PDB file with one MODEL, atoms N, CA, C and O in Angstrom:
MODEL        1
ATOM      1  N   MET A   1     -74.668 -44.641 -82.431  1.00  0.00           N
ATOM      2  CA  MET A   1     -74.590 -45.527 -81.084  1.00  0.00           C
ATOM      3  C   MET A   1     -73.567 -46.049 -80.296  1.00  0.00           C
ATOM      4  O   MET A   1     -73.358 -47.228 -80.010  1.00  0.00           O
ATOM      5  N   ARG A   2     -72.877 -44.931 -79.936  1.00  0.00           N
ATOM      6  CA  ARG A   2     -71.388 -44.667 -79.244  1.00  0.00           C
ATOM      7  C   ARG A   2     -71.126 -45.923 -78.707  1.00  0.00           C
ATOM      8  O   ARG A   2     -71.838 -46.847 -78.314  1.00  0.00           O
ATOM      9  N   ILE A   3     -69.863 -45.719 -78.791  1.00  0.00           N
ATOM     10  CA  ILE A   3     -69.103 -47.302 -77.722  1.00  0.00           C
ATOM     11  C   ILE A   3     -69.406 -47.059 -76.585  1.00  0.00           C
ATOM     12  O   ILE A   3     -69.826 -47.840 -75.732  1.00  0.00           O
ATOM     13  N   GLY A   4     -69.231 -46.082 -76.520  1.00  0.00           N
ATOM     14  CA  GLY A   4     -68.311 -45.750 -75.217  1.00  0.00           C
ATOM     15  C   GLY A   4     -69.580 -45.412 -74.177  1.00  0.00           C
ATOM     16  O   GLY A   4     -69.536 -45.285 -72.954  1.00  0.00           O
ATOM     17  N   GLY A   5     -70.680 -45.313 -75.048  1.00  0.00           N
ATOM     18  CA  GLY A   5     -71.352 -44.848 -74.182  1.00  0.00           C
ATOM     19  C   GLY A   5     -72.217 -45.889 -73.103  1.00  0.00           C
ATOM     20  O   GLY A   5     -72.458 -45.813 -71.899  1.00  0.00           O
ATOM     21  N   GLY A   6     -72.676 -47.259 -74.550  1.00  0.00           N
ATOM     22  CA  GLY A   6     -72.258 -47.975 -73.858  1.00  0.00           C
ATOM     23  C   GLY A   6     -71.589 -49.109 -72.431  1.00  0.00           C
ATOM     24  O   GLY A   6     -72.106 -49.780 -71.539  1.00  0.00           O
ATOM     25  N   LEU A   7     -70.146 -48.796 -72.910  1.00  0.00           N
ATOM     26  CA  LEU A   7     -69.694 -49.344 -71.745  1.00  0.00           C
ATOM     27  C   LEU A   7     -70.085 -48.836 -70.158  1.00  0.00           C
ATOM     28  O   LEU A   7     -70.379 -49.510 -69.172  1.00  0.00           O
ATOM     29  N   GLU A   8     -69.925 -46.907 -70.390  1.00  0.00           N
ATOM     30  CA  GLU A   8     -70.429 -46.530 -69.019  1.00  0.00           C
ATOM     31  C   GLU A   8     -71.878 -46.996 -68.713  1.00  0.00           C
ATOM     32  O   GLU A   8     -72.180 -47.489 -67.627  1.00  0.00           O
ATOM     33  N   SER A   9     -72.637 -46.837 -69.590  1.00  0.00           N
ATOM     34  CA  SER A   9     -74.009 -47.631 -68.768  1.00  0.00           C
ATOM     35  C   SER A   9     -73.715 -48.553 -68.386  1.00  0.00           C
ATOM     36  O   SER A   9     -73.989 -48.716 -67.197  1.00  0.00           O
ATOM     37  N   ALA A  10     -72.958 -49.770 -69.145  1.00  0.00           N
ATOM     38  CA  ALA A  10     -72.873 -51.336 -68.355  1.00  0.00           C
ATOM     39  C   ALA A  10     -72.310 -50.280 -66.690  1.00  0.00           C
ATOM     40  O   ALA A  10     -73.049 -50.046 -65.734  1.00  0.00           O
ATOM     41  N   LYS A  11     -70.586 -49.764 -66.865  1.00  0.00           N
ATOM     42  CA  LYS A  11     -70.801 -50.025 -65.316  1.00  0.00           C
ATOM     43  C   LYS A  11     -71.169 -49.170 -64.703  1.00  0.00           C
ATOM     44  O   LYS A  11     -70.230 -48.807 -63.995  1.00  0.00           O
ATOM     45  N   LYS A  12     -72.026 -48.582 -64.528  1.00  0.00           N
ATOM     46  CA  LYS A  12     -73.709 -47.986 -63.995  1.00  0.00           C
ATOM     47  C   LYS A  12     -73.688 -49.179 -63.535  1.00  0.00           C
ATOM     48  O   LYS A  12     -73.033 -49.640 -62.601  1.00  0.00           O
ATOM     49  N   ASN A  13     -74.671 -49.826 -64.447  1.00  0.00           N
ATOM     50  CA  ASN A  13     -75.594 -51.213 -64.064  1.00  0.00           C
ATOM     51  C   ASN A  13     -74.721 -52.337 -63.353  1.00  0.00           C
ATOM     52  O   ASN A  13     -75.219 -53.318 -62.800  1.00  0.00           O
ATOM     53  N   LEU A  14     -73.189 -52.043 -63.443  1.00  0.00           N
ATOM     54  CA  LEU A  14     -72.690 -53.534 -62.464  1.00  0.00           C
ATOM     55  C   LEU A  14     -71.992 -53.012 -61.077  1.00  0.00           C
ATOM     56  O   LEU A  14     -71.371 -53.804 -60.369  1.00  0.00           O
ATOM     57  N   ASN A  15     -72.154 -51.428 -60.684  1.00  0.00           N
ATOM     58  CA  ASN A  15     -71.561 -50.825 -60.027  1.00  0.00           C
ATOM     59  C   ASN A  15     -73.071 -51.050 -58.791  1.00  0.00           C
ATOM     60  O   ASN A  15     -72.976 -51.565 -57.677  1.00  0.00           O
ATOM     61  N   ALA A  16     -74.337 -50.504 -59.412  1.00  0.00           N
ATOM     62  CA  ALA A  16     -75.120 -50.503 -59.117  1.00  0.00           C
ATOM     63  C   ALA A  16     -75.078 -51.710 -58.019  1.00  0.00           C
ATOM     64  O   ALA A  16     -74.787 -51.814 -56.827  1.00  0.00           O
ATOM     65  N   LYS A  17     -75.701 -52.895 -59.473  1.00  0.00           N
ATOM     66  CA  LYS A  17     -75.928 -54.571 -58.700  1.00  0.00           C
ATOM     67  C   LYS A  17     -74.802 -55.044 -57.830  1.00  0.00           C
ATOM     68  O   LYS A  17     -75.061 -56.047 -57.165  1.00  0.00           O
ATOM     69  N   ASN A  18     -73.278 -54.386 -57.661  1.00  0.00           N
ATOM     70  CA  ASN A  18     -72.362 -54.904 -56.838  1.00  0.00           C
ATOM     71  C   ASN A  18     -72.611 -54.441 -55.736  1.00  0.00           C
ATOM     72  O   ASN A  18     -72.142 -55.091 -54.802  1.00  0.00           O
ATOM     73  N   LYS A  19     -73.914 -52.402 -55.153  1.00  0.00           N
ATOM     74  CA  LYS A  19     -74.156 -51.624 -54.489  1.00  0.00           C
ATOM     75  C   LYS A  19     -75.425 -52.845 -53.893  1.00  0.00           C
ATOM     76  O   LYS A  19     -75.494 -53.053 -52.682  1.00  0.00           O
ATOM     77  N   GLU A  20     -76.297 -53.525 -54.789  1.00  0.00           N
ATOM     78  CA  GLU A  20     -77.536 -54.021 -54.043  1.00  0.00           C
ATOM     79  C   GLU A  20     -76.909 -55.741 -53.416  1.00  0.00           C
ATOM     80  O   GLU A  20     -77.133 -56.521 -52.490  1.00  0.00           O
ATOM     81  N   ASN A  21     -76.190 -55.644 -54.403  1.00  0.00           N
ATOM     82  CA  ASN A  21     -75.212 -57.425 -53.099  1.00  0.00           C
ATOM     83  C   ASN A  21     -74.930 -57.215 -52.607  1.00  0.00           C
ATOM     84  O   ASN A  21     -75.610 -57.921 -51.861  1.00  0.00           O
ATOM     85  N   GLU A  22     -74.030 -56.483 -51.652  1.00  0.00           N
ATOM     86  CA  GLU A  22     -74.106 -55.552 -50.485  1.00  0.00           C
ATOM     87  C   GLU A  22     -74.963 -55.735 -49.489  1.00  0.00           C
ATOM     88  O   GLU A  22     -75.106 -56.457 -48.503  1.00  0.00           O
ATOM     89  N   GLY A  23     -75.722 -54.481 -50.288  1.00  0.00           N
ATOM     90  CA  GLY A  23     -76.972 -54.895 -49.166  1.00  0.00           C
ATOM     91  C   GLY A  23     -77.504 -56.362 -48.734  1.00  0.00           C
ATOM     92  O   GLY A  23     -78.170 -56.699 -47.755  1.00  0.00           O
ATOM     93  N   ILE A  24     -77.108 -56.926 -49.540  1.00  0.00           N
ATOM     94  CA  ILE A  24     -78.364 -57.916 -49.311  1.00  0.00           C
ATOM     95  C   ILE A  24     -77.122 -58.716 -48.418  1.00  0.00           C
ATOM     96  O   ILE A  24     -77.390 -58.944 -47.238  1.00  0.00           O
ATOM     97  N   TRP A  25     -75.940 -59.097 -48.871  1.00  0.00           N
ATOM     98  CA  TRP A  25     -75.225 -60.277 -48.133  1.00  0.00           C
ATOM     99  C   TRP A  25     -75.577 -59.320 -45.898  1.00  0.00           C
ATOM    100  O   TRP A  25     -75.843 -59.806 -44.798  1.00  0.00           O
ATOM    101  N   TYR A  26     -75.368 -58.102 -46.354  1.00  0.00           N
ATOM    102  CA  TYR A  26     -75.587 -57.253 -44.806  1.00  0.00           C
ATOM    103  C   TYR A  26     -76.305 -57.428 -44.336  1.00  0.00           C
ATOM    104  O   TYR A  26     -76.310 -57.278 -43.114  1.00  0.00           O
ATOM    105  N   SER A  27     -77.702 -57.997 -45.242  1.00  0.00           N
ATOM    106  CA  SER A  27     -79.309 -57.996 -44.041  1.00  0.00           C
ATOM    107  C   SER A  27     -78.977 -59.211 -43.767  1.00  0.00           C
ATOM    108  O   SER A  27     -79.103 -59.476 -42.572  1.00  0.00           O
ATOM    109  N   ASN A  28     -78.248 -60.839 -45.027  1.00  0.00           N
ATOM    110  CA  ASN A  28     -78.127 -61.397 -44.290  1.00  0.00           C
ATOM    111  C   ASN A  28     -77.374 -62.094 -43.267  1.00  0.00           C
ATOM    112  O   ASN A  28     -77.714 -63.049 -42.570  1.00  0.00           O
ATOM    113  N   HIS A  29     -75.897 -61.206 -43.318  1.00  0.00           N
ATOM    114  CA  HIS A  29     -75.616 -61.680 -41.837  1.00  0.00           C
ATOM    115  C   HIS A  29     -75.781 -61.123 -40.971  1.00  0.00           C
ATOM    116  O   HIS A  29     -75.144 -61.545 -40.006  1.00  0.00           O
ATOM    117  N   GLN A  30     -76.692 -59.860 -40.700  1.00  0.00           N
ATOM    118  CA  GLN A  30     -77.040 -59.310 -39.540  1.00  0.00           C
ATOM    119  C   GLN A  30     -78.822 -60.265 -39.030  1.00  0.00           C
ATOM    120  O   GLN A  30     -79.206 -60.462 -37.877  1.00  0.00           O
ATOM    121  N   LEU A  31     -79.456 -60.615 -40.156  1.00  0.00           N
ATOM    122  CA  LEU A  31     -80.591 -62.532 -39.428  1.00  0.00           C
ATOM    123  C   LEU A  31     -80.019 -63.604 -38.636  1.00  0.00           C
ATOM    124  O   LEU A  31     -80.404 -64.325 -37.716  1.00  0.00           O
ATOM    125  N   ARG A  32     -78.535 -63.391 -39.598  1.00  0.00           N
ATOM    126  CA  ARG A  32     -77.684 -64.451 -38.800  1.00  0.00           C
ATOM    127  C   ARG A  32     -77.346 -64.446 -37.382  1.00  0.00           C
ATOM    128  O   ARG A  32     -77.627 -65.464 -36.750  1.00  0.00           O
ATOM    129  N   LYS A  33     -76.770 -63.439 -36.752  1.00  0.00           N
ATOM    130  CA  LYS A  33     -75.952 -62.719 -36.413  1.00  0.00           C
ATOM    131  C   LYS A  33     -76.761 -64.012 -35.258  1.00  0.00           C
ATOM    132  O   LYS A  33     -76.474 -65.146 -34.875  1.00  0.00           O
ATOM    133  N   GLU A  34     -78.342 -62.622 -34.949  1.00  0.00           N
ATOM    134  CA  GLU A  34     -80.097 -62.509 -34.629  1.00  0.00           C
ATOM    135  C   GLU A  34     -80.438 -63.322 -34.665  1.00  0.00           C
ATOM    136  O   GLU A  34     -81.227 -63.282 -33.722  1.00  0.00           O
ATOM    137  N   ARG A  35     -80.547 -64.627 -35.237  1.00  0.00           N
ATOM    138  CA  ARG A  35     -80.941 -65.835 -35.582  1.00  0.00           C
ATOM    139  C   ARG A  35     -79.783 -66.926 -34.231  1.00  0.00           C
ATOM    140  O   ARG A  35     -80.057 -67.817 -33.427  1.00  0.00           O
ATOM    141  N   ASP A  36     -78.503 -66.208 -34.619  1.00  0.00           N
ATOM    142  CA  ASP A  36     -77.622 -66.992 -33.768  1.00  0.00           C
ATOM    143  C   ASP A  36     -77.526 -66.298 -31.971  1.00  0.00           C
ATOM    144  O   ASP A  36     -77.057 -66.964 -31.048  1.00  0.00           O
ATOM    145  N   LEU A  37     -77.925 -65.268 -31.850  1.00  0.00           N
ATOM    146  CA  LEU A  37     -77.925 -65.214 -30.953  1.00  0.00           C
ATOM    147  C   LEU A  37     -79.251 -65.751 -29.998  1.00  0.00           C
ATOM    148  O   LEU A  37     -79.180 -66.281 -28.890  1.00  0.00           O
ATOM    149  N   ALA A  38     -80.868 -65.337 -31.049  1.00  0.00           N
ATOM    150  CA  ALA A  38     -81.428 -66.469 -30.303  1.00  0.00           C
ATOM    151  C   ALA A  38     -81.270 -68.002 -29.337  1.00  0.00           C
ATOM    152  O   ALA A  38     -81.498 -68.340 -28.175  1.00  0.00           O
ATOM    153  N   PHE A  39     -80.842 -68.528 -30.358  1.00  0.00           N
ATOM    154  CA  PHE A  39     -80.413 -69.198 -30.009  1.00  0.00           C
ATOM    155  C   PHE A  39     -79.439 -69.982 -29.039  1.00  0.00           C
ATOM    156  O   PHE A  39     -79.396 -71.211 -28.989  1.00  0.00           O
ATOM    157  N   GLU A  40     -78.769 -69.248 -28.380  1.00  0.00           N
ATOM    158  CA  GLU A  40     -78.037 -69.230 -27.108  1.00  0.00           C
ATOM    159  C   GLU A  40     -78.531 -68.856 -25.702  1.00  0.00           C
ATOM    160  O   GLU A  40     -78.032 -69.392 -24.713  1.00  0.00           O
ATOM    161  N   ALA A  41     -79.677 -67.780 -25.591  1.00  0.00           N
ATOM    162  CA  ALA A  41     -80.707 -67.203 -25.246  1.00  0.00           C
ATOM    163  C   ALA A  41     -81.142 -68.492 -24.792  1.00  0.00           C
ATOM    164  O   ALA A  41     -82.250 -68.622 -24.271  1.00  0.00           O
TER     165      ALA A  41
ENDMDL
END
């Protein structure tokens, strides 16, 4: 097993996780905005 290869895949996993978290944060933010608009109406 190459150590470098393990690091590379760990970095890819981290990047994928960050993208996933960004997506979750964004959708939560959108839901919150829509909920606030509903309360104002």
